[in-house]
SEMARPA-592825 format. One record per residue: residue in one letter; x, y, z of N, C-alpha, C in turn. Coordinates in steps of 0.2 Angstrom, whole numbers, padded with zeros to 4 digits, always signed. Layout:
# SEMARPA-592825
aXYZXYZXYZ...
END
This chain:
# SEMARPA-592825
m-0015+0113-0097-0016+0106-0100-0021+0102-0096t-0026+0099-0100-0031+0095-0097-0031+0088-0100a-0034+0083-0096-0034+0077-0099-0042+0075-0100r-0043+0070-0104-0050+0068-0105-0050+0060-0104f-0056+0058-0102-0058+0051-0101-0057+0048-0108e-0054+0042-0108-0053+0038-0114-0057+0031-0114s-0056+0028-0108-0059+0021-0108-0059+0018-0101l-0064+0014-0100-0064+0011-0093-0065+0003-0094h-0062-0001-0090-0062-0008-0091-0063-0011-0084e-0068-0015-0084-0069-0019-0077-0065-0025-0078f-0062-0027-0072-0057-0033-0072-0059-0038-0066r-0058-0044-0068-0059-0049-0063-0052-0054-0064i-0048-0054-0059-0041-0057-0060-0041-0062-0054p-0040-0069-0056-0040-0074-0051-0033-0073-0046l-0034-0075-0040-0029-0076-0035-0026-0083-0035r-0020-0084-0033-0017-0090-0033-0020-0094-0027n-0021-0091-0022-0024-0094-0016-0029-0088-0013e-0035-0091-0010-0040-0086-0007-0037-0082-0001l-0039-0076-0001-0037-0072+0004-0043-0071+0009v-0041-0071+0016-0047-0070+0021-0046-0062+0023v-0051-0058+0021-0050-0051+0023-0057-0049+0026g-0056-0046+0032-0062-0044+0036-0067-0050+0037g-0064-0056+0038-0068-0062+0039-0071-0065+0033r-0070-0062+0027-0073-0064+0020-0067-0067+0016s-0069-0072+0013-0064-0076+0008-0065-0072+0001v-0059-0071-0001-0059-0067-0008-0054-0072-0013g-0057-0074-0018-0054-0078-0023-0051-0075-0029e-0054-0069-0030-0051-0065-0036-0051-0058-0034r-0047-0054-0038-0047-0047-0037-0051-0043-0042e-0056-0039-0040-0060-0036-0045-0059-0028-0045g-0061-0025-0050-0060-0018-0050-0061-0015-0057l-0058-0009-0058-0058-0005-0064-0051-0002-0066f-0050-0003-0072-0044+0001-0075-0047+0007-0079i-0045+0013-0077-0047+0019-0081-0041+0022-0085t-0042+0024-0091-0037+0027-0095-0039+0034-0096m-0034+0039-0095-0035+0046-0097-0030+0047-0102a-0032+0052-0106-0027+0054-0112-0027+0061-0113t-0022+0064-0116-0022+0071-0118-0022+0071-0126a-0023+0077-0128-0023+0078-0136-0017+0076-0139d-0011+0076-0136-0005+0075-0139-0004+0067-0139g-0009+0063-0137-0008+0056-0138-0006+0052-0132a-0004+0056-0126-0001+0053-0120-0007+0049-0117r-0005+0044-0113-0010+0040-0109-0008+0038-0102g-0012+0038-0098-0011+0036-0091-0016+0032-0088v-0014+0026-0085-0019+0021-0083-0019+0022-0075g-0025+0021-0073-0026+0021-0065-0030+0014-0063e-0029+0012-0057-0032+0006-0055-0037+0008-0049i-0043+0006-0050-0048+0007-0045-0050+0000-0042a-0048-0002-0036-0049-0009-0034-0051-0009-0027p-0057-0007-0025-0059-0009-0018-0059-0016-0016l-0056-0018-0011-0056-0025-0009-0061-0026-0004p-0066-0031-0005-0071-0033-0001-0068-0035+0006g-0072-0033+0011-0069-0034+0018-0064-0029+0021f-0062-0025+0016-0057-0020+0018-0059-0013+0016h-0061-0011+0010-0064-0005+0008-0071-0005+0010k-0073+0001+0011-0081+0002+0012-0084+0002+0006e-0081+0006+0001-0085+0006-0006-0084+0000-0010t-0088-0001-0015-0088-0006-0019-0087-0004-0026v-0086-0008-0031-0085-0007-0038-0091-0003-0041a-0097-0005-0039-0103-0002-0041-0104+0005-0038d-0101+0006-0032-0101+0013-0030-0097+0017-0034c-0091+0015-0036-0086+0019-0040-0089+0020-0046l-0092+0015-0050-0095+0016-0056-0101+0022-0056q-0105+0022-0051-0110+0026-0050-0108+0033-0049l-0102+0034-0045-0099+0041-0044-0096+0043-0051l-0093+0039-0054-0090+0041-0061-0095+0043-0066k-0100+0040-0066-0106+0042-0070-0109+0049-0068a-0109+0050-0062-0112+0056-0059-0108+0062-0061h-0101+0061-0061-0096+0067-0062-0092+0066-0068q-0095+0063-0073-0091+0061-0079-0088+0068-0082s-0092+0073-0081-0090+0080-0084-0083+0082-0082v-0081+0080-0075-0075+0081-0072-0069+0078-0076l-0071+0072-0078-0066+0067-0082-0065+0070-0089n-0069+0074-0092-0068+0076-0098-0064+0082-0099e-0062+0085-0093-0058+0091-0093-0054+0092-0087l-0050+0086-0085-0047+0086-0079-0040+0090-0080p-0039+0095-0075-0033+0099-0076-0027+0095-0073l-0022+0095-0077-0016+0092-0076-0010+0097-0073p-0008+0095-0067-0003+0100-0064+0004+0100-0068a+0007+0105-0068+0013+0105-0072+0019+0101-0070d+0019+0100-0063+0024+0096-0060+0022+0093-0053g+0026+0089-0050+0024+0086-0044+0023+0091-0038a+0025+0097-0039+0024+0102-0034+0018+0106-0034a+0014+0105-0040+0008+0108-0041+0002+0104-0041l+0002+0098-0037-0003+0093-0037-0010+0096-0034s-0010+0101-0031-0016+0104-0028-0021+0105-0033t-0019+0107-0039-0024+0109-0044-0028+0102-0046l-0024+0097-0047-0027+0090-0048-0032+0088-0043f-0030+0089-0036-0033+0086-0031-0040+0090-0030e-0039+0097-0031-0045+0101-0031-0051+0098-0036a-0049+0097-0042-0053+0095-0047-0056+0088-0045l-0052+0084-0041-0055+0077-0040-0059+0077-0033a-0060+0083-0030-0064+0083-0024-0070+0079-0024p-0074+0079-0029-0080+0075-0029-0080+0068-0028f-0073+0065-0029-0072+0058-0028-0068+0056-0021a-0067+0061-0017-0063+0060-0012-0065+0055-0006n-0072+0055-0006-0075+0050-0001-0075+0043-0003l-0073+0041-0009-0072+0034-0011-0064+0034-0012p-0060+0032-0007-0053+0032-0008-0050+0028-0014s-0053+0022-0015-0050+0018-0021-0051+0022-0027l-0057+0025-0028-0058+0029-0034-0054+0035-0035h-0053+0039-0029-0049+0045-0029-0042+0043-0031f-0040+0037-0028-0033+0035-0029-0032+0033-0037g-0037+0029-0040-0036+0027-0047-0036+0033-0051l-0040+0038-0050-0040+0044-0054-0033+0048-0053s-0031+0049-0047-0025+0052-0046-0019+0048-0049m-0019+0042-0049-0014+0038-0052-0014+0039-0060a-0020+0039-0063-0020+0039-0070-0017+0046-0072a-0019+0052-0068-0016+0058-0070-0009+0059-0069v-0006+0056-0064+0001+0056-0063+0005+0052-0068n+0002+0046-0069+0005+0042-0074+0006+0046-0081l+0000+0049-0083-0001+0053-0089+0004+0058-0089q+0005+0062-0084+0010+0068-0084+0017+0065-0085a+0018+0059-0081+0025+0057-0082+0027+0055-0089v+0022+0052-0092+0023+0050-0099+0024+0056-0104r+0020+0061-0102+0021+0067-0106+0028+0070-0105r+0031+0070-0099+0037+0073-0098+0043+0068-0099g+0042+0062-0101+0047+0057-0103+0051+0055-0097v+0047+0054-0091+0050+0052-0085+0046+0047-0082q+0048+0044-0076+0043+0039-0073+0040+0043-0067p+0034+0041-0064+0031+0044-0059+0035+0046-0053a+0039+0042-0051+0044+0044-0045+0048+0050-0047e+0050+0050-0053+0055+0056-0055+0050+0062-0056w+0044+0062-0057+0040+0067-0058+0038+0070-0051l+0037+0065-0046+0035+0067-0039+0041+0070-0035d+0047+0067-0037+0053+0069-0033+0059+0070-0037a+0063+0075-0036+0069+0076-0040+0074+0070-0040a+0075+0067-0035+0080+0062-0034+0077+0055-0031p+0072+0052-0034+0069+0046-0030+0074+0040-0030l+0072+0036-0025+0076+0029-0025+0075+0026-0032t+0080+0022-0033+0080+0018-0039+0080+0010-0037r+0081+0009-0031+0081+0002-0028+0077+0003-0021l+0071-0001-0021+0067+0000-0015+0067-0006-0011l+0069-0006-0005+0068-0012-0001+0061-0013+0001v+0060-0020+0002+0053-0022+0003+0053-0027+0009n+0048-0026+0014+0047-0031+0019+0044-0037+0016g+0047-0043+0017+0044-0049+0015+0038-0051+0020l+0032-0053+0017+0026-0054+0021+0025-0061+0023v+0023-0062+0029+0021-0069+0032+0014-0068+0035m+0009-0072+0032+0002-0072+0034+0000-0079+0037t+0004-0083+0037+0002-0090+0039+0002-0091+0047p-0001-0097+0049+0000-0098+0056+0007-0099+0059p+0008-0099+0065+0014-0099+0068+0018-0105+0066a+0015-0111+0065+0018-0117+0064+0022-0117+0057q+0020-0112+0053+0024-0111+0046+0029-0106+0046w+0030-0102+0052+0034-0096+0052+0041-0098+0050l+0044-0103+0053+0051-0105+0052+0052-0106+0044t+0047-0110+0041+0048-0112+0034+0047-0105+0030d+0042-0101+0031+0041-0095+0027+0046-0090+0028g+0048-0089+0034+0054-0084+0036+0060-0086+0033q+0062-0093+0033+0068-0095+0030+0068-0094+0022r+0062-0095+0019+0062-0094+0012+0063-0087+0010l+0060-0082+0014+0060-0075+0013+0068-0073+0014a+0071-0075+0019+0078-0074+0020+0082-0076+0015d+0081-0082+0012+0085-0085+0007+0084-0081+0000e+0078-0078-0001+0076-0074-0006+0080-0067-0006g+0082-0065+0000+0086-0059+0001+0083-0054+0005f+0077-0055+0007+0073-0050+0011+0077-0049+0018r+0078-0043+0020+0081-0042+0026+0076-0039+0032v+0070-0038+0030+0065-0036+0034+0059-0041+0033i+0056-0044+0038+0050-0048+0037+0045-0046+0042k+0039-0045+0038+0033-0043+0042+0028-0049+0043i+0026-0050+0050+0022-0055+0052+0016-0053+0055k+0010-0056+0053+0004-0055+0056+0003-0058+0063v+0002-0055+0068+0002-0058+0075-0005-0056+0077g-0007-0060+0083-0013-0059+0086-0018-0063+0084r-0016-0068+0080-0021-0073+0077-0021-0080+0081a-0016-0081+0084-0016-0087+0088-0014-0086+0095a-0013-0091+0100-0011-0089+0107-0005-0086+0107a-0004-0080+0111+0001-0076+0111+0008-0080+0113r+0007-0085+0117+0013-0089+0119+0016-0093+0113d+0011-0095+0109+0014-0099+0103+0017-0094+0098e+0014-0089+0097+0017-0084+0092+0024-0081+0095a+0024-0080+0101+0031-0078+0104+0036-0083+0103a+0034-0089+0105+0039-0095+0104+0041-0096+0097a+0036-0095+0092+0038-0096+0085+0043-0090+0082l+0041-0084+0085+0046-0079+0083+0053-0079+0086l+0053-0082+0092+0060-0083+0095+0064-0088+0091a+0060-0093+0089+0063-0099+0086+0065-0097+0079l+0062-0092+0075+0063-0090+0069+0070-0085+0069h+0070-0081+0075+0076-0077+0076+0082-0081+0077a+0081-0086+0081+0087-0091+0082+0089-0094+0076q+0085-0096+0071+0087-0099+0065+0090-0094+0060l+0087-0088+0060+0090-0083+0055+0095-0079+0058g+0096-0078+0064+0101-0074+0067+0100-0066+0066d+0105-0063+0064+0105-0056+0063+0104-0054+0055r+0102-0059+0051+0101-0058+0044+0094-0054+0043v+0090-0054+0048+0083-0050+0046+0081-0046+0053q+0077-0041+0051+0074-0038+0057+0066-0039+0055f+0062-0038+0061+0055-0039+0060+0050-0033+0061v+0045-0034+0057+0039-0029+0058+0033-0034+0060l+0030-0032+0066+0024-0036+0068+0018-0032+0067d+0013-0035+0064+0006-0032+0062+0001-0035+0067g-0002-0031+0071-0007-0034+0076-0014-0033+0074n-0015-0029+0069-0022-0027+0067-0027-0026+0073r-0024-0023+0078-0029-0021+0084-0031-0027+0088a-0027-0032+0089-0029-0038+0092-0029-0038+0099w-0025-0034+0103-0024-0034+0110-0026-0028+0114t-0027-0030+0121-0027-0025+0126-0020-0023+0128p-0019-0017+0131-0012-0015+0133-0009-0020+0137s-0012-0024+0142-0009-0029+0146-0007-0035+0142e-0011-0037+0137-0010-0042+0133-0003-0041+0128a-0003-0035+0126+0002-0032+0122+0009-0032+0126d+0008-0029+0132+0014-0029+0137+0017-0036+0138g+0012-0041+0139+0015-0048+0140+0018-0051+0134f+0015-0050+0128+0018-0052+0122+0025-0049+0121l+0025-0043+0121+0032-0039+0120+0037-0041+0125s+0035-0043+0131+0040-0045+0136+0043-0052+0135q+0039-0056+0131+0042-0062+0129+0047-0062+0123i+0046-0057+0119+0050-0056+0113+0055-0051+0114h+0057-0049+0120+0061-0043+0120+0068-0043+0117s+0070-0049+0115+0077-0050+0112+0076-0050+0104l+0070-0049+0102+0069-0050+0095+0071-0043+0092p+0074-0043+0086+0076-0036+0083+0070-0033+0079l+0066-0029+0083+0060-0027+0080+0061-0020+0077l+0059-0018+0071+0059-0012+0068+0053-0008+0071y+0047-0011+0071+0041-0007+0074+0036-0012+0073c+0030-0011+0077+0024-0015+0077+0018-0010+0075e+0014-0013+0071+0008-0010+0068+0002-0011+0072e-0001-0006+0075-0008-0006+0078-0009-0013+0082l-0005-0014+0087-0006-0020+0091-0012-0019+0096l-0015-0013+0097-0020-0012+0102-0027-0011+0099h-0032-0013+0103-0039-0011+0101-0040-0004+0100k-0037+0000+0105-0038+0008+0105-0031+0011+0103p-0031+0014+0097-0025+0018+0095-0023+0023+0099a-0027+0026+0103-0025+0031+0108-0020+0029+0113e-0020+0022+0114-0015+0019+0119-0009+0017+0116l-0008+0018+0110-0002+0015+0107+0005+0019+0109a+0004+0026+0110+0010+0030+0112+0012+0028+0119a+0008+0026+0123+0010+0024+0130+0013+0017+0130l+0011+0013+0125+0014+0006+0124+0021+0007+0122q+0022+0012+0117+0028+0013+0114+0033+0015+0120a+0031+0020+0124+0035+0023+0129+0037+0017+0134r+0032+0013+0136+0033+0007+0141+0038+0002+0138s+0037+0000+0132+0041-0005+0129+0047-0003+0126g+0048+0003+0123+0054+0005+0120+0053+0003+0112v+0048+0000+0110+0047-0003+0103+0043+0002+0100a+0045+0004+0094+0041+0009+0089+0035+0006+0087m+0030+0010+0088+0023+0008+0086+0021+0012+0080a+0017+0009+0075+0015+0012+0069+0008+0013+0068l+0005+0018+0066-0002+0019+0064-0003+0016+0057d-0009+0012+0056-0011+0010+0050-0018+0011+0049e-0022+0006+0052-0030+0007+0052-0032+0013+0054t-0029+0016+0059-0031+0023+0062-0031+0028+0057l-0027+0028+0051-0027+0033+0046-0033+0032+0042f-0037+0027+0042-0043+0027+0038-0049+0025+0042d-0049+0026+0048-0055+0025+0052-0060+0030+0050a-0067+0028+0052-0072+0033+0049-0071+0040+0052a-0069+0040+0058-0068+0047+0061-0061+0047+0064p-0055+0048+0060-0049+0047+0062-0047+0053+0067p-0043+0051+0072-0041+0056+0078-0036+0061+0075a-0038+0066+0073-0033+0071+0069-0027+0073+0073d-0029+0074+0080-0023+0076+0084-0018+0071+0085l-0020+0065+0086-0016+0059+0087-0012+0058+0081i-0015+0059+0075-0011+0058+0069-0006+0063+0067s-0008+0069+0068-0004+0075+0067+0002+0075+0072q+0002+0072+0078+0007+0073+0083+0010+0066+0084w+0009+0061+0079+0011+0054+0080+0019+0054+0080p+0022+0051+0086+0029+0051+0086+0033+0046+0083s+0030+0042+0079+0033+0036+0076+0031+0035+0069v+0031+0029+0067+0030+0027+0060+0023+0027+0057l+0022+0029+0051+0015+0029+0048+0015+0024+0042v+0010+0020+0042+0009+0015+0036+0004+0018+0032l+0005+0019+0025+0001+0022+0021-0002+0017+0016k-0008+0015+0016-0012+0012+0011-0016+0017+0007l-0013+0019+0002-0015+0025-0001-0022+0025-0004d-0024+0019-0006-0031+0018-0009-0036+0017-0004r-0035+0017+0003-0040+0017+0008-0040+0023+0012i-0036+0028+0012-0036+0034+0016-0041+0039+0012q-0045+0042+0015-0049+0047+0012-0045+0053+0009g-0046+0054+0003-0041+0059-0001-0035+0055-0004s-0034+0049-0003-0029+0044-0006-0022+0048-0006l-0020+0049-0013-0013+0051-0014-0012+0058-0011a-0017+0062-0011-0017+0069-0008-0016+0069-0001t-0020+0065+0003-0019+0064+0010-0012+0061+0012g-0011+0056+0008-0005+0052+0009+0002+0056+0009l+0002+0060+0003+0008+0064+0003+0009+0070+0008q+0003+0072+0011+0003+0077+0016+0005+0073+0023l+0003+0067+0024+0005+0064+0030+0012+0062+0029a+0015+0060+0024+0022+0058+0023+0026+0064+0024a+0024+0070+0021+0028+0076+0022+0028+0078+0030a+0023+0078+0033+0023+0079+0040+0027+0074+0044a+0027+0068+0043+0031+0063+0046+0038+0065+0045r+0040+0066+0039+0047+0068+0037+0050+0074+0041e+0045+0079+0042+0047+0085+0046+0049+0083+0053r+0045+0077+0056+0046+0075+0063+0052+0070+0063g+0055+0069+0057+0061+0064+0057+0058+0057+0057q+0052+0055+0055+0049+0049+0055+0048+0046+0048p+0048+0040+0047+0046+0037+0040+0039+0036+0039a+0037+0036+0032+0031+0034+0030+0032+0028+0026i+0028+0023+0027+0029+0016+0024+0023+0015+0019v+0024+0015+0013+0019+0013+0008+0017+0006+0008s+0011+0004+0008+0009-0003+0008+0003-0004+0003s+0002-0010+0002-0003-0012-0004-0008-0016-0001a-0014-0015-0003-0020-0019-0002-0021-0025-0007f-0016-0028-0009-0016-0034-0014-0018-0031-0021n-0015-0025-0022-0017-0022-0029-0014-0027-0035t-0017-0026-0041-0014-0029-0046-0007-0026-0048l-0004-0029-0053+0002-0026-0055+0002-0019-0057v-0003-0017-0060-0004-0010-0062-0004-0005-0056g-0008-0006-0051-0008-0002-0045-0002-0003-0041w+0000-0009-0041+0006-0010-0037+0012-0007-0039s+0013-0007-0046+0019-0003-0049+0019+0004-0047f+0013+0007-0047+0012+0014-0046+0014+0015-0038l+0012+0011-0034+0014+0012-0027+0022+0011-0026v+0025+0007-0030+0032+0007-0030+0035+0014-0031q+0032+0017-0037+0034+0023-0039+0034+0029-0033v+0028+0028-0030+0027+0033-0024+0031+0032-0018a+0032+0026-0017+0037+0024-0011+0044+0026-0013a+0046+0025-0019+0053+0028-0021+0053+0035-0020a+0048+0039-0022+0048+0046-0022+0048+0048-0014l+0045+0044-0010+0045+0046-0003+0051+0044+0001h+0055+0040-0002+0062+0038+0001+0060+0034+0008g+0055+0030+0008+0054+0026+0013+0060+0021+0014p+0061+0019+0021+0067+0014+0022+0065+0007+0019h+0059+0006+0018+0057+0000+0015+0049+0001+0013a+0046-0004+0010+0039-0004+0008+0035-0010+0010g+0029-0010+0011+0025-0016+0012+0022-0018+0006l+0026-0020+0001+0024-0022-0006+0025-0029-0008d+0026-0033-0003+0027-0041-0005+0020-0044-0006t+0016-0041-0010+0009-0044-0011+0008-0047-0018q+0013-0046-0022+0012-0049-0029+0012-0056-0029r+0015-0060-0024+0015-0067-0024+0008-0070-0024c+0003-0066-0023-0004-0069-0022-0007-0070-0029y-0003-0068-0035-0005-0069-0042-0001-0074-0045s-0003-0076-0051+0001-0081-0055+0007-0077-0057a+0012-0081-0059+0018-0077-0061+0017-0073-0068a+0013-0075-0072+0011-0072-0078+0008-0065-0077l+0005-0064-0071+0002-0058-0070+0006-0053-0065t+0012-0055-0064+0016-0051-0059+0022-0048-0063c+0026-0044-0060+0032-0041-0063+0037-0046-0065d+0041-0044-0070+0047-0048-0072+0051-0050-0065p+0053-0056-0064+0057-0058-0059+0064-0054-0058a+0066-0052-0064+0072-0048-0064+0072-0042-0061c+0065-0039-0059+0064-0033-0056+0066-0034-0048w+0067-0040-0046+0068-0041-0039+0075-0044-0038s+0078-0041-0033+0085-0043-0031+0086-0042-0024e+0088-0047-0020+0090-0047-0013+0084-0043-0009g+0078-0045-0010+0073-0041-0006+0071-0034-0008a+0073-0032-0014+0072-0025-0016+0070-0025-0023i+0066-0020-0025+0064-0019-0032+0068-0014-0036d+0069-0016-0042+0072-0011-0047+0066-0006-0049v+0066+0000-0046+0060+0004-0047+0059+0006-0055p+0064+0008-0058+0062+0010-0065+0060+0004-0069r+0063-0002-0068+0061-0008-0072+0054-0010-0071s+0051-0009-0065+0045-0012-0063+0039-0008-0065w+0039-0002-0067+0034+0002-0069+0029+0000-0075i+0023-0001-0074+0018-0003-0079+0013+0002-0080n+0012+0004-0086+0007+0009-0087+0002+0007-0093d+0000+0001-0093-0004-0002-0098-0008-0008-0095i-0013-0010-0099-0017-0016-0096-0016-0022-0101i-0011-0022-0105-0011-0027-0110-0011-0034-0108r-0007-0036-0103-0007-0043-0100-0014-0045-0097f-0018-0040-0095-0024-0041-0092-0030-0041-0096a-0029-0041-0103-0034-0041-0108-0039-0047-0107p-0037-0053-0106-0041-0058-0105-0046-0058-0099y-0044-0054-0094-0048-0053-0088-0052-0047-0088c-0053-0043-0094-0056-0037-0094-0062-0037-0099r-0067-0032-0097-0072-0031-0102-0073-0023-0102e-0074-0020-0107-0075-0013-0107-0081-0011-0105v-0081-0005-0101-0088-0002-0098-0089+0004-0101v-0095+0005-0103-0097+0012-0106-0100+0016-0101l-0097+0022-0100-0100+0027-0095-0106+0030-0097
END
């Protein structure tokens, strides 16, 4: 069975508030929705959404490569089941160096096959996926707002809160974290994301100040990822790889032997879904979790990431990013309950609600 290209739509979707990514302000989410179809009338939608300041490729780069390899899209082989994805990924090899493009095409194919089989993508990828997916509530504000934001997330039912650190004075951030823990007690655990902010001595000093905090893990606290394992050994706090997975020259040995958590932004890793599934399988063999995360995808891409996270049985997911869009452009509030997503109810495989923000592109 093969799929063929059916349509391509460019989108520009406003954000509720500007995001600062890689030092750049982003006020709207732009990208492409691609629809693939089969002769029996089934359709699958994929999202191609490179984020300025985060992805290296642009929408224009993706369009150029799609045009150059349009023949691949007109006869794309579809695997019979989730265990035979290698045939799809081999066909998509010309797109592997643009992760957001490779991800969108992989997503469209998996969505399409799920529709044809009468199941959801999570069920197509895994025999017994999660139906309820825990999410870590996201805090990106300055320390002065952490008490307010953390309390709101706890009241919404989140039991894991992820906070961006390394953006203000370490002593102020430590004090704010301890105050938040004192306010919330044992209701929540924390994930801290440093985005490579510190040296080993700076991280040691910070962690020593918050040793009483119930930490699940910390993401990329150090400038140099090769020093993270030693920091984990000294501190006793689990360290997670994130940016390291999509470095220009990722350290293969470090990743293959990593003793702790992996955070997967699937549309940023070279090889996207193909590489992500391999990394998750290797982590599972070591008894470690793989956490699926979102680069502020639209509802279409976000809902597919929910499906993948459910198939991978992660303890939680970094998918509290939909609040950056207006309520009309996010999933039904009934999909959320106590900091978790109803996986079957949240899946979206169409672009109907985004029609006002789209224009069709001819390849």
